[in-house]
C-alpha positions in Angstrom: -15.6 40.1 -0.8 -15.1 41.1 -4.4 -13.0 38.9 -6.7 -10.8 41.3 -8.7 -10.3 40.0 -12.1 -6.9 41.8 -12.8 -5.1 39.6 -10.4 -6.4 36.2 -11.5 -6.8 36.3 -15.3 -4.3 35.2 -17.9 -5.3 34.5 -21.4 -5.3 31.8 -23.9 -4.2 33.3 -27.3 -5.9 32.4 -30.5 -2.9 30.4 -31.6 -2.9 28.4 -28.4 -6.6 27.8 -28.8 -6.0 26.4 -32.2 -3.3 24.1 -30.8 -5.6 22.7 -28.2 -8.6 22.2 -30.5 -6.6 20.6 -33.3 -4.9 18.3 -30.8 -8.3 17.3 -29.3 -9.7 16.4 -32.7 -6.6 14.8 -34.2 -5.6 12.8 -31.0 -2.1 12.7 -32.4 0.7 10.9 -30.6 2.4 12.9 -27.8 4.1 10.1 -25.9 7.1 11.1 -23.8 10.3 9.3 -23.4 10.9 6.6 -20.8 13.3 8.3 -18.4 12.7 5.8 -15.5 10.7 8.3 -13.4 7.3 7.2 -14.5 4.8 5.4 -12.3 4.3 1.7 -12.6 1.2 0.2 -14.2 -0.7 0.3 -10.9 0.1 3.9 -10.4 2.6 3.3 -7.7 5.9 5.0 -7.6 7.4 2.4 -9.9 11.1 3.2 -10.5 11.2 6.5 -8.9 12.8 4.9 -5.8 12.3 5.7 -2.2 12.9 9.5 -2.6 11.7 10.1 -6.1 12.4 13.7 -7.4 11.5 15.4 -4.1 12.8 15.1 -0.6 10.1 14.6 2.0 10.4 14.5 5.9 9.7 11.6 8.2 6.1 12.0 9.5 5.6 8.7 11.1 2.9 8.8 13.8 1.2 11.8 12.4 -2.2 12.0 10.8 -3.3 14.5 8.2 -6.7 15.3 6.9 -7.3 16.3 3.2 -10.6 17.6 1.9 -11.8 17.8 -1.7 -15.0 17.6 -3.7 -14.1 14.3 -5.4 -16.1 11.1 -4.9 -16.2 7.8 -6.8 -13.5 7.2 -9.4 -11.9 10.6 -8.9 -11.5 10.1 -5.2 -10.1 6.6 -5.8 -7.6 8.0 -8.2 -6.4 10.6 -5.8 -6.2 8.1 -3.0 -3.3 6.5 -5.0 -1.4 9.7 -4.7 -2.0 9.9 -0.9 -1.0 6.2 -0.5 2.4 7.0 -2.1 2.8 10.0 0.3 2.1 7.8 3.2 4.7 5.2 1.9 7.4 7.9 1.7 6.6 9.8 4.9 4.9 7.4 7.2 2.0 9.8 7.7 -1.5 8.6 7.8 -3.8 10.6 5.5 -7.6 10.7 5.9 -9.7 12.0 2.9 -12.9 13.9 3.6 -15.3 14.7 0.7 -16.7 18.3 0.9 -19.7 17.9 -1.3 -20.5 20.5 -3.9 -20.6 23.4 -1.4 -16.9 23.3 -0.7 -16.6 26.8 0.6 -19.5 26.4 3.0 -18.1 23.0 4.2 -14.7 24.3 4.9 -15.8 27.6 6.3 -17.9 25.8 8.9 -15.0 23.6 9.8 -12.6 26.5 10.1 -14.9 28.6 12.2 -15.5 25.6 14.4 -11.8 25.2 15.0 -11.4 22.0 13.1 -10.1 22.7 9.6 -8.5 19.9 7.6 -4.7 20.2 7.1 -4.9 20.6 3.3 -8.0 21.3 1.0 -8.6 21.5 -2.7 -10.5 24.6 -3.7 -12.3 24.4 -7.0 -12.8 28.2 -7.3 -10.2 30.9 -7.5 -12.6 33.3 -5.9 -12.7 31.0 -2.8 -9.0 31.1 -2.6 -9.0 34.8 -2.5 -11.8 35.0 0.1 -10.0 32.5 2.3 -6.7 34.3 2.0 -8.4 37.6 2.7 -9.9 36.2 5.9 -6.4 34.8 7.0 -7.5 31.2 6.8 -4.7 30.1 4.4 -1.1 29.3 5.2 1.4 30.5 2.7 3.5 27.9 0.9 6.8 27.0 2.6 10.2 27.2 0.8 10.2 23.5 -0.4 6.7 23.8 -1.8 7.5 27.1 -3.5 10.7 25.5 -5.0 8.7 22.7 -6.6 6.0 25.1 -7.8 8.6 27.4 -9.5 10.4 24.5 -11.0 7.4 22.7 -12.4 4.7 25.2 -13.2 4.4 28.2 -15.5 4.0 31.7 -14.0 0.4 31.8 -15.0 -0.5 28.8 -12.8 1.7 30.2 -10.0 -0.2 33.5 -10.2 -3.6 31.7 -10.0 -2.6 30.2 -6.6 -1.4 33.6 -5.2 -3.1 36.4 -3.5 -1.7 39.9 -2.8 1.9 38.8 -3.5 1.9 35.6 -1.5 1.8 32.1 -2.9 -0.8 30.0 -1.2 -1.8 27.2 -3.6 -0.7 24.5 -6.0 -2.9 23.8 -9.0 -2.1 20.1 -9.0 -5.2 19.2 -11.1 -6.3 21.1 -14.2 -9.0 20.7 -16.8 -9.8 21.5 -20.4 -13.5 22.2 -20.1 -14.3 22.7 -23.8 -15.0 19.2 -25.0 -17.9 17.2 -26.3 -17.7 13.4 -25.8 -19.7 11.2 -28.1 -20.7 7.6 -28.6 -19.1 6.5 -31.9 -21.7 3.8 -32.5 -24.5 6.2 -32.2 -22.9 8.5 -34.7 -22.3 5.6 -37.0 -25.9 4.3 -36.7 -27.2 7.8 -37.5 -25.0 8.0 -40.6 -22.9 11.0 -39.2 -19.5 10.9 -40.8 -17.8 13.5 -38.6 -18.2 15.7 -35.6 -19.8 19.2 -36.0 -17.5 22.3 -36.0 -20.1 25.0 -35.5 -23.1 25.5 -33.2 -25.5 25.3 -36.1 -24.0 22.1 -37.2 -24.1 20.8 -33.6 -27.9 21.4 -33.5 -28.3 19.7 -36.8 -26.3 16.7 -35.6 -28.4 16.5 -32.5 -31.5 16.5 -34.7 -30.2 13.8 -36.9 -29.3 11.7 -33.9 -32.7 12.2 -32.3 -34.4 11.3 -35.6 -32.5 8.1 -35.7 -33.7 7.1 -32.2 -30.9 8.2 -30.0 -31.3 10.7 -27.2 -29.0 13.3 -28.6 -27.5 15.3 -25.7 -27.0 14.2 -22.1 -27.0 17.2 -19.6 -26.1 16.9 -15.9 -28.5 19.7 -14.8 -28.8 18.4 -11.3 -25.3 19.8 -10.7 -25.5 23.5 -11.4 -21.8 23.9 -12.2 -22.2 21.9 -15.5 -24.7 24.5 -16.6 -22.2 27.3 -15.9 -19.7 25.5 -18.1 -22.2 25.4 -20.9 -22.8 29.1 -20.6 -19.1 30.0 -20.5 -18.2 28.2 -23.6 -21.1 29.7 -25.6 -20.4 33.2 -24.2 -16.6 33.1 -24.8 -17.1 31.9 -28.4 -19.9 34.3 -29.2 -19.1 37.4 -27.2 -15.3 37.1 -27.4 -12.5 37.2 -24.8 -12.7 40.9 -23.9 -16.4 40.6 -23.0 -15.6 37.4 -21.2 -13.1 39.1 -19.0 -15.4 42.0 -18.2 -18.3 39.7 -17.3 -16.0 37.6 -15.1 -14.9 40.7 -13.2 -18.5 42.0 -13.1 -17.5 45.2 -14.8 -20.4 44.7 -17.1 -23.7 43.5 -15.9 -25.5 40.2 -16.5 -28.2 42.3 -18.2 -25.8 43.1 -21.0 -27.0 42.3 -24.5 -24.1 39.9 -24.9 -25.6 37.7 -22.1 -29.0 37.9 -23.8 -27.4 36.5 -26.9 -25.6 33.7 -25.1 -28.8 32.6 -23.2 -30.8 32.7 -26.4 -28.3 30.5 -28.0 -28.4 28.0 -25.2 -32.2 28.0 -25.4 -31.9 26.6 -28.9 -30.7 23.4 -27.3 -32.1 23.5 -23.7 -35.6 24.4 -25.0 -35.9 21.2 -27.1 -37.0 18.3 -25.0 -36.6 16.0 -28.0 -32.9 16.8 -28.1 -32.2 16.2 -24.4 -31.9 12.8 -22.8 -35.0 12.7 -20.7 -36.0 16.1 -21.8 -35.6 19.1 -19.5 -37.1 17.3 -16.5 -34.7 14.4 -17.0 -31.7 16.7 -17.4 -32.5 18.6 -14.1 -32.7 15.2 -12.3 -29.4 13.9 -13.8 -26.2 14.4 -11.8 -22.9 14.7 -13.6 -21.6 11.1 -13.3 -24.9 9.7 -14.7 -24.8 12.3 -17.6 -21.6 10.7 -18.7 -22.4 7.0 -18.1 -25.7 7.2 -19.8 -23.9 8.1 -23.1 -21.7 5.0 -22.9 -23.8 2.3 -21.3 -27.4 0.9 -21.2 -29.8 -0.3 -23.7 -30.5 3.1 -25.3 -27.5 5.3 -24.6 -27.5 9.0 -25.4 -25.1 10.2 -28.1 -23.2 13.2 -26.7 -22.2 14.8 -23.4 -20.4 18.0 -22.8 -17.7 18.3 -20.1 -14.0 18.5 -19.5 -11.3 15.9 -19.8 -12.0 14.5 -16.4 -15.0 12.6 -18.0 -12.5 9.9 -18.8 -12.4 8.9 -15.2 -16.1 8.1 -15.3 -15.9 6.4 -18.7 -13.0 4.2 -17.5 -14.5 3.2 -14.2 -18.2 3.0 -14.8 -18.6 1.8 -18.5 -17.0 -0.7 -20.8 -16.4 1.9 -23.5 -12.9 2.2 -24.8 -11.5 5.7 -25.1 -10.6 6.6 -28.7 -12.7 3.8 -30.1 -16.1 3.7 -28.4 -15.8 7.1 -26.7 -14.5 9.9 -28.9 -14.2 13.6 -28.4 -14.4 16.8 -30.4 -14.0 20.5 -29.4 -16.9 22.6 -28.2 -18.5 23.9 -31.4 -17.8 27.4 -32.5 -20.8 29.8 -31.8 -18.8 32.8 -33.1 -15.6 33.1 -35.0 -13.8 30.2 -33.3 -14.3 27.4 -30.8 -13.9 28.3 -27.2 -11.4 26.9 -24.8 -12.1 27.2 -21.1 -9.7 25.9 -18.4 -10.4 25.0 -14.8 -8.5 23.5 -11.9 -8.3 22.5 -8.3 -5.9 24.3 -6.1 -4.3 22.6 -3.0 -3.9 24.9 0.0 -2.9 24.6 3.7 -5.5 25.4 6.3 -3.1 24.4 9.1 0.4 25.2 9.9 3.1 22.6 10.5 5.4 20.3 8.6 2.8 17.8 7.5 0.6 20.1 5.5 3.6 21.7 3.8 5.1 18.3 3.0 1.9 17.2 1.3 1.8 20.5 -0.8 5.5 19.9 -1.7 4.6 16.4 -2.9 1.5 17.6 -4.8 3.7 20.2 -6.6 6.2 17.5 -7.7 6.4 15.5 -10.9 6.2 12.3 -8.8 2.7 13.0 -7.6 1.5 14.3 -11.0 2.7 11.0 -12.7 1.1 8.7 -10.2 -2.2 10.6 -10.6 -1.9 10.7 -14.5 -1.4 7.0 -14.6 -4.9 6.5 -13.1 -6.7 8.3 -15.9 -9.3 11.1 -15.8 -6.7 13.7 -14.9 -4.5 16.2 -16.6 -1.8 18.4 -14.9 -0.4 21.8 -15.7 2.9 20.5 -14.4 5.2 21.2 -17.4 8.0 18.9 -16.1 6.1 15.6 -15.8 6.5 12.9 -18.5 3.4 12.9 -20.7 4.0 9.3 -21.4 2.6 8.5 -18.1 -1.0 9.4 -19.1 -3.2 6.4 -19.3 -4.5 6.9 -22.9 -3.6 8.8 -26.0 -6.8 11.0 -25.8 -5.8 12.4 -22.4 -2.1 12.6 -23.3 -2.9 14.8 -26.3 -5.3 17.1 -24.4 -2.8 17.5 -21.5 0.2 18.3 -23.7 -1.7 20.9 -25.6 -2.6 22.5 -22.2 1.0 22.6 -21.2 2.1 23.9 -24.6 -0.2 26.9 -24.1 2.1 28.1 -21.3 0.7 31.2 -19.7 -1.8 31.8 -22.5 -5.0 30.4 -21.0 -8.5 31.5 -19.9 -9.9 30.3 -16.6 -13.4 29.2 -15.8 -15.6 32.3 -15.3 -17.7 31.0 -12.4 -14.6 29.8 -10.6 -13.3 33.4 -10.6 -16.5 34.7 -8.9 -17.2 34.8 -5.3 -18.5 31.4 -4.1 -22.0 32.9 -3.2 -22.5 33.6 -7.0 -20.4 31.1 -8.9 -19.8 28.2 -6.7 -22.6 27.2 -4.3 -25.4 24.7 -4.8 -28.9 26.1 -4.7 -28.0 29.8 -5.0 -26.5 32.3 -7.5 -25.5 31.3 -11.0 -26.0 27.6 -10.3 -29.6 28.0 -9.3 -30.5 30.7 -11.9 -29.2 28.5 -14.8 -31.0 25.5 -13.5 -34.2 27.6 -13.4 -33.4 28.7 -17.0 -33.0 25.1 -18.1 -36.5 24.5 -16.6 -37.9 27.5 -18.5 -35.5 28.6 -21.4 -38.0 31.1 -22.7 -37.4 33.5 -19.8 -34.2 35.1 -21.0 -34.9 38.6 -19.6 -36.1 37.3 -16.2 -33.0 35.0 -15.9 -30.7 38.0 -16.7 -32.3 40.1 -13.9 -31.9 37.4 -11.3 -28.3 36.7 -12.4 -27.5 40.4 -12.1 -29.1 40.7 -8.7 -27.2 37.7 -7.4 -23.9 38.9 -8.9 -24.3 42.5 -7.5 -24.8 41.1 -4.1 -22.0 38.6 -4.2 -19.5 41.0 -5.7 -20.4 43.7 -3.3 -21.4 46.2 -5.9 -25.0 46.6 -5.0 
């Protein structure tokens, strides 16, 4: 079905963008007060007590299944949240990884009559498709109460479809950040991070000349490439064009897309600037793209991705955030640096008290604070104590996101139907992987993108 942009887009204003970017660079203190409701050092409920801030039912003897895309450190961190839910309710909770093709995995389970109780959807378009098919259960009264209390209207709206609330955006992301190896910058004589795309390419060249692989790209996972495109496009083409392309009211053959792909080719077409060259990038999955910047005998210098990178840095490297691993905003291609947000929305695929109780818990400050204490996570929950974030870098990025209120822009590919913007091996993921393989074919890539989009959006 077609994903209608008017119902799912809210916008980050220029002022809010400046706040986020300045905060990401400055990494200023944003610690919250100690109100006695923060998780303990191990991420347990700490001093929240048996009930915490939200009442949950006794579910002893019941088993729930939760599905999400996370593996490795991200899954381990989320498991701490589920463990606390089990402690409070008595319910056993089994976690099932969906793989990158979340909509296909869940669709198969649903059609086979065995859906999980709760699932996290990484794309807004998938939420709309599932709601349209009648596969989602609306939020119950308790979950809605927590959602209204703790989330801005913009995040509430993103989890809704045709006037009904279905989802809780328990996990969000600032997807406009470049993470870098401070020692590599120092060895190359680079005094500060680049602010513009031109300076970014110059910095990459300096790093390469000094012997460091400049930029690590996780091209084996197509979603990372859509994020690269969106940041370049938003900064270069501007927010109005971004919205129109997200809704497919302009075509992917538009000159603005030509400009964005041509800009990306300035980096993607340079084997000497990419860790392992284009072939290496296409064989590098997201987790490795991060770890190879902060570990090994010859680490790469920079990697682009969202705030969730901190989970991989903390778990899989010895680098210390803010000292060895630093961050700067995605460089400005146009008038200003872009800010793209993303998120994972929890929805109920089964009726019953158990699924609704878990959604209620996920919408609470208790769950958010347990998750935040693990690292590699930010929440749009405006009521949680920012002091529970594990490090100052994440705390600053998270507080800036919350401060933006309803003024944010959501990941473009996540707004699209899954067949175009959210499925491994087809649509935008595949076409951008092919473009990374051959960055000279701008026109051919645009034609393929438009053909895929027209089919997925139902306009051709």
